[in-house]
C-alpha positions as a Python dict, from the first residue, in 0.01 Angstrom:
ca = {
    (1, 'M'): (0, 0, 0),
    (2, 'A'): (94, -166, 324),
    (3, 'T'): (-27, -513, 414),
    (4, 'S'): (-55, -628, 777),
    (5, 'Q'): (38, -982, 873),
    (6, 'S'): (-73, -1169, 1181),
    (7, 'T'): (237, -1265, 1383),
    (8, 'T'): (54, -1500, 1623),
    (9, 'H'): (73, -1881, 1515),
    (10, 'D'): (-170, -2160, 1613),
    (11, 'Y'): (48, -2453, 1732),
    (12, 'R'): (-102, -2777, 1816),
    (13, 'C'): (23, -3046, 2059),
    (14, 'P'): (147, -3375, 1875),
    (15, 'E'): (26, -3577, 2181),
    (16, 'C'): (-327, -3457, 2207),
    (17, 'T'): (-389, -3193, 1916),
    (18, 'G'): (-438, -2944, 2209),
    (19, 'S'): (-343, -2570, 2186),
    (20, 'L'): (35, -2494, 2258),
    (21, 'Q'): (94, -2162, 2440),
    (22, 'S'): (412, -1985, 2536),
    (23, 'H'): (478, -2032, 2896),
    (24, 'H'): (796, -1894, 3052),
    (25, 'E'): (978, -1870, 2706),
    (26, 'S'): (895, -2223, 2594),
    (27, 'L'): (568, -2385, 2442),
    (28, 'E'): (342, -2597, 2676),
    (29, 'C'): (17, -2774, 2591),
    (30, 'V'): (-272, -2611, 2767),
    (31, 'D'): (-462, -2946, 2791),
    (32, 'C'): (-203, -3223, 2869),
    (33, 'G'): (107, -3023, 2983),
    (34, 'Y'): (322, -3145, 2708),
    (35, 'T'): (646, -2946, 2636),
    (36, 'P'): (828, -3003, 2307),
    (37, 'R'): (1192, -3053, 2332),
    (38, 'H'): (1440, -2784, 2247),
    (39, 'G'): (1698, -2802, 1963),
    (40, 'S'): (1958, -2754, 2230),
    (41, 'D'): (1860, -3060, 2450),
}
């Protein structure tokens, strides 16, 4: 029997606990505009 898993994740902003959404291939907070640093930065 196959199981299905959700591939969506609910990421939270560390600055304001708002929701982070994908924007131009990076994450951005929909409330305050916070963008997490990339590992290559």
